[in-house]
C-alpha positions as CSV (number, residue, x, y, z in Angstrom):
1,M,0.0,0.0,0.0
2,A,1.3,3.4,-0.9
3,K,2.4,5.7,1.8
4,A,-0.3,8.3,2.7
5,S,1.0,11.9,2.3
6,K,-1.1,14.7,3.5
7,P,0.8,18.0,3.7
8,R,-0.8,20.8,5.7
9,R,-3.3,23.2,4.0
10,G,-2.2,26.8,3.8
11,S,1.1,28.5,4.4
12,L,2.0,29.6,8.0
13,A,4.0,32.5,6.5
14,F,3.4,36.0,7.8
15,S,1.7,34.7,11.0
16,P,-0.1,36.0,12.9
17,R,-2.2,37.5,10.1
18,V,-3.5,40.6,11.7
19,R,-4.7,43.9,10.2
20,A,-2.0,46.5,9.3
21,R,-1.7,49.4,11.6
22,R,-2.1,52.0,8.9
23,P,-3.2,52.0,5.2
24,Y,0.4,52.6,3.9
25,P,3.5,50.4,4.3
26,R,6.5,50.8,6.6
27,I,9.9,50.1,5.0
28,R,12.2,48.6,7.6
29,S,15.4,47.9,5.5
30,W,17.1,49.7,2.6
31,P,19.8,48.6,0.2
32,E,23.3,50.1,0.2
33,S,23.8,52.5,-2.7
34,E,26.8,54.5,-3.8
35,E,24.6,56.7,-6.0
36,V,23.5,60.0,-4.4
37,R,19.7,60.0,-4.5
38,L,16.6,59.2,-2.6
39,Q,16.1,55.4,-2.5
40,G,12.3,55.4,-2.5
41,F,9.1,57.1,-3.8
42,V,5.4,56.8,-3.2
43,G,2.4,56.9,-5.5
44,Y,-1.2,55.8,-5.9
45,K,-2.4,52.7,-7.7
46,A,-4.6,53.7,-10.7
47,G,-5.2,50.3,-12.4
48,M,-3.8,47.9,-15.0
49,T,-3.4,48.0,-18.7
50,Q,-1.6,46.1,-21.5
51,V,1.8,47.2,-22.9
52,F,3.3,46.0,-26.2
53,M,7.1,46.0,-26.2
54,I,10.1,44.4,-27.7
55,D,11.4,41.5,-25.7
56,D,14.9,42.5,-24.7
57,R,15.7,39.4,-22.6
58,K,18.6,37.6,-24.3
59,T,17.7,34.1,-23.1
60,S,14.0,34.4,-23.9
61,L,12.4,32.3,-26.7
62,T,10.7,35.5,-27.9
63,S,13.9,37.7,-27.8
64,G,13.7,40.5,-30.3
65,Q,10.0,40.0,-30.9
66,E,7.0,42.1,-29.9
67,I,5.2,40.8,-26.8
68,A,2.2,41.8,-24.7
69,V,2.9,42.5,-21.0
70,P,0.3,43.1,-18.3
71,A,1.3,46.3,-16.5
72,T,0.2,48.4,-13.5
73,V,-0.1,52.2,-13.8
74,I,0.8,54.2,-10.6
75,E,0.2,57.9,-10.4
76,V,3.2,59.5,-8.6
77,P,2.8,63.2,-7.8
78,P,5.9,65.0,-6.5
79,V,6.8,64.5,-2.9
80,F,7.7,67.4,-0.5
81,V,10.9,67.0,1.6
82,C,9.9,68.2,5.0
83,G,13.0,67.4,7.0
84,I,16.1,65.2,7.5
85,R,16.6,62.7,10.3
86,L,20.1,61.6,11.5
87,Y,20.7,58.2,13.1
88,G,23.6,57.0,15.3
89,K,24.7,53.6,16.5
90,D,23.0,52.0,19.5
91,P,23.4,48.6,21.3
92,K,20.0,47.7,20.0
93,G,20.5,49.0,16.4
94,L,19.9,52.6,15.2
95,R,18.8,55.5,17.4
96,A,17.5,58.9,16.1
97,L,20.0,61.6,17.1
98,T,18.3,64.8,15.8
99,E,16.1,66.1,13.1
100,V,16.1,69.2,10.8
101,W,12.7,70.4,9.6
102,V,11.7,73.1,7.1
103,K,10.8,76.4,8.7
104,D,7.6,76.9,6.6
105,L,5.8,73.6,6.3
106,P,2.8,73.2,3.9
107,K,-0.5,74.0,5.6
108,E,-2.0,70.7,4.5
109,L,0.5,68.9,6.8
110,A,-1.5,70.3,9.8
111,R,-4.0,67.5,9.1
112,K,-1.3,65.0,9.9
113,I,0.9,66.5,12.6
114,K,0.8,69.6,14.9
115,L,2.9,72.3,13.1
116,P,5.3,74.2,15.4
117,K,4.6,78.0,15.7
118,K,8.3,78.8,16.4
119,Y,11.1,76.7,14.9
120,D,14.7,77.6,14.5
121,S,15.9,75.6,11.5
122,N,19.4,77.2,11.6
123,R,20.0,76.1,15.1
124,A,18.9,72.5,14.1
125,L,21.3,72.6,11.2
126,E,24.2,73.6,13.4
127,K,23.5,70.8,15.9
128,A,23.3,68.3,13.0
129,Q,26.5,69.6,11.5
130,K,28.3,69.1,14.8
131,L,27.1,65.5,15.0
132,I,28.4,64.9,11.4
133,E,31.8,66.4,12.2
134,A,32.0,64.2,15.4
135,N,31.4,61.1,13.3
136,Q,28.4,60.1,15.4
137,V,26.0,59.8,12.4
138,V,25.8,56.5,10.5
139,E,22.4,56.8,8.7
140,I,20.5,59.7,7.1
141,T,16.9,59.6,5.9
142,A,14.6,62.2,4.4
143,I,11.2,62.9,5.9
144,V,8.9,63.3,2.9
145,S,5.2,64.1,2.6
146,S,3.0,62.8,-0.1
147,Q,0.7,65.3,-2.0
148,P,-2.5,63.4,-2.8
149,W,-4.3,66.6,-3.9
150,K,-2.1,66.7,-6.9
151,A,-3.2,63.2,-8.0
152,N,-6.7,62.0,-8.8
153,V,-7.3,60.8,-5.2
154,P,-10.2,62.2,-3.1
155,K,-7.9,62.8,-0.1
156,K,-6.6,65.9,1.7
157,K,-4.5,64.4,4.5
158,P,-0.9,63.6,3.4
159,E,1.2,60.7,4.5
160,L,4.6,61.1,6.2
161,M,7.3,58.6,5.8
162,E,11.1,58.2,5.8
163,V,13.2,57.6,2.7
164,R,16.9,56.7,2.9
165,V,19.4,59.0,1.2
166,G,21.9,57.0,-0.7
167,G,25.6,57.9,-1.2
168,K,29.2,56.8,-0.7
169,S,29.9,58.8,2.5
170,V,27.8,60.3,5.3
171,Q,29.0,63.8,4.4
172,E,28.0,63.4,0.8
173,R,24.6,62.2,1.8
174,W,24.2,65.1,4.3
175,E,25.0,67.7,1.7
176,Y,22.5,66.2,-0.7
177,G,19.8,66.0,2.0
178,K,20.3,69.6,2.8
179,S,19.9,70.6,-0.8
180,L,16.5,68.9,-0.9
181,L,15.0,70.6,2.2
182,G,11.8,72.4,1.4
183,K,11.8,71.3,-2.3
184,E,9.6,69.0,-4.3
185,V,11.1,65.8,-5.8
186,R,9.7,64.1,-8.9
187,V,10.0,60.4,-9.6
188,S,12.2,61.0,-12.7
189,E,14.9,62.3,-10.2
190,V,14.8,59.1,-8.3
191,F,14.2,56.2,-10.7
192,K,14.8,55.6,-14.4
193,E,13.2,53.5,-17.0
194,G,14.3,49.9,-17.1
195,E,15.2,49.8,-13.4
196,Y,14.0,47.2,-11.0
197,V,12.2,48.3,-7.8
198,D,10.6,46.6,-4.9
199,V,6.9,47.4,-4.4
200,S,5.3,47.5,-0.9
201,A,1.6,48.1,-0.2
202,I,-1.3,47.1,2.1
203,T,-3.3,44.3,0.4
204,K,-7.0,44.4,-0.2
205,G,-8.9,43.7,3.0
206,K,-11.4,40.8,3.0
207,G,-12.6,41.1,6.6
208,F,-13.3,38.2,9.0
209,Q,-13.2,34.9,7.1
210,G,-13.6,31.2,8.0
211,P,-10.8,28.6,7.8
212,V,-11.8,27.2,4.4
213,K,-11.4,30.5,2.6
214,R,-8.5,31.8,4.9
215,W,-6.4,28.7,4.8
216,G,-7.8,26.5,2.0
217,I,-8.6,23.5,4.2
218,K,-10.8,20.6,3.0
219,I,-14.6,20.9,3.3
220,L,-15.7,18.1,5.6
221,P,-18.1,15.2,4.4
222,R,-21.8,15.7,4.2
223,K,-22.8,13.9,7.4
224,T,-20.3,15.8,9.6
225,R,-21.9,17.1,12.8
226,K,-21.8,20.8,13.7
227,G,-20.9,22.2,10.3
228,R,-18.7,21.4,7.3
229,R,-16.6,24.5,6.7
230,Q,-14.4,24.1,9.7
231,V,-11.6,22.0,11.0
232,G,-12.3,18.4,12.1
233,S,-10.4,18.9,15.4
234,I,-8.7,21.8,16.9
235,G,-6.2,19.6,18.8
236,P,-5.4,16.5,20.8
237,W,-5.8,15.9,24.5
238,T,-2.1,16.1,24.9
239,P,-0.9,18.8,24.7
240,A,-4.0,20.2,26.3
241,R,-4.0,23.5,24.4
242,I,-4.8,24.8,21.0
243,M,-1.6,25.0,18.8
244,W,-1.1,28.2,16.9
245,T,-0.7,26.1,13.7
246,V,-4.3,25.0,13.7
247,P,-6.3,26.7,10.8
248,M,-8.8,29.1,12.5
249,A,-11.1,31.9,11.4
250,G,-9.9,35.4,11.6
251,Q,-8.7,38.5,9.6
252,M,-8.0,38.0,5.9
253,G,-6.3,40.6,3.8
254,Y,-5.2,44.2,4.7
255,H,-1.7,43.0,5.4
256,Q,1.6,44.6,4.3
257,R,3.2,42.7,1.5
258,T,6.3,43.4,-0.6
259,E,6.9,42.1,-4.1
260,Y,10.5,42.2,-5.4
261,N,12.1,43.2,-8.7
262,K,9.2,44.9,-10.6
263,R,10.6,46.5,-13.7
264,I,9.8,50.1,-14.6
265,L,8.6,50.1,-18.2
266,K,7.8,53.8,-18.5
267,I,8.0,57.1,-16.6
268,G,6.0,60.0,-18.0
269,D,4.3,63.3,-17.1
270,D,1.4,63.2,-19.6
271,G,-1.4,61.1,-18.2
272,K,-3.2,61.0,-21.6
273,E,-0.6,58.5,-22.9
274,V,-1.8,55.8,-20.5
275,T,-5.3,56.7,-19.4
276,P,-7.9,54.5,-21.1
277,R,-11.0,56.1,-22.6
278,G,-13.4,57.0,-19.8
279,G,-10.6,56.7,-17.2
280,F,-9.4,53.9,-15.0
281,L,-12.2,52.0,-13.2
282,R,-12.8,53.5,-9.7
283,Y,-10.0,55.9,-10.3
284,G,-10.5,58.2,-13.3
285,P,-7.8,59.9,-15.4
286,I,-4.1,60.3,-14.6
287,R,-3.5,64.0,-13.7
288,S,0.2,64.0,-12.6
289,D,3.4,62.0,-13.3
290,Y,3.0,58.3,-13.6
291,V,5.0,55.1,-13.6
292,V,4.2,51.9,-15.5
293,L,5.4,48.7,-13.8
294,A,5.5,45.3,-15.4
295,G,3.1,42.9,-13.6
296,S,0.7,43.3,-10.8
297,V,1.0,45.3,-7.5
298,P,-0.6,44.6,-4.1
299,G,-3.6,46.5,-2.9
300,P,-6.8,47.9,-4.4
301,T,-7.3,51.0,-6.5
302,K,-6.2,54.3,-4.9
303,R,-4.0,52.5,-2.3
304,L,-0.7,54.2,-1.6
305,V,2.2,52.1,-3.0
306,H,5.8,52.5,-1.9
307,L,8.5,52.0,-4.5
308,R,12.0,51.1,-3.1
309,Q,15.3,50.6,-4.9
310,A,15.7,46.9,-5.4
311,I,17.3,45.3,-2.3
312,R,18.3,42.1,-4.1
313,P,18.4,43.3,-7.8
314,K,18.8,41.1,-10.8
315,T,22.3,40.8,-12.3
316,A,21.1,41.7,-15.8
317,E,22.2,45.1,-17.2
318,I,19.5,47.9,-17.0
319,S,18.3,48.8,-20.4
320,T,15.5,51.1,-21.5
321,P,12.4,49.1,-22.7
322,T,11.3,49.7,-26.3
323,I,7.5,50.2,-26.0
324,T,5.5,50.0,-29.3
325,H,2.0,50.5,-27.9
326,I,0.1,51.1,-24.7
327,S,-3.5,50.0,-24.7
328,T,-6.0,52.8,-24.0
329,V,-9.2,50.7,-24.7
330,S,-12.1,51.7,-22.5
331,Q,-12.5,49.8,-19.3
332,Q,-16.1,50.8,-18.9
333,G,-17.5,47.9,-21.1
334,V,-18.2,50.0,-24.1
């Protein structure tokens, strides 16, 4: 008789599967980069389309031929650099030493934080410079604010997040960070076409779901007592407790997820080039800068998406894709 094999149903990855704390992701790690630039950017998911391009993968069976690629369009209005944060070494990791904020912050930021009435930015710059000269600083990040009112998003409250400043030395990164204070940064100053990025977002929430939908367990036979869409047993007598590995009902969706190595096919500033007739479903037309990424992206329409420089990039050389056509067929069913 053949050996019975019954692998468990559903992956235990990302457990416990609880709701995200906020509707936009938190980036906990950044790649090392010698290029002086911001290593991340944010935008809003508009929808998907179809891109026709020349296959430039040398080992592909369709190399040199025109292929159709499913792609995601993300609207990326400029971000405003509100401040710079300096980090030093700590026995437990990194510790924030000081911050330098812009003296005149945008009034829309008052919806997110309490704006200071009196702030001496020059004094903060002097303190930060002393820390730099004392070699106490090991990490520098830019505090950036999104500007959803410049995109087709019905939202007034901006998001605040930290983006690492890349560069060879701390002094070089500090000088670049100071040059960005109080300025708007566009996506074309951060990424380029053909580059690979990591995409982080909060997935579509599905609420409280049972174990069949949440974990994919088997539906019990017809004559099963007390229900069929549940586990047969939640555990043995010994150990006399419920193991955390037992598939149970609970929250499904609305989790932070990261997808690696998404290729940037196109960066543009004219939304008419990619907006389908009648606009994207549940989003509308693109009004600001946009990025076209190959493949799908986590999250529903209008969800904030964080693009990060690839932390484990592919070894292939970066080349600009040759796009022959971008579909703008109506998505309204007409």
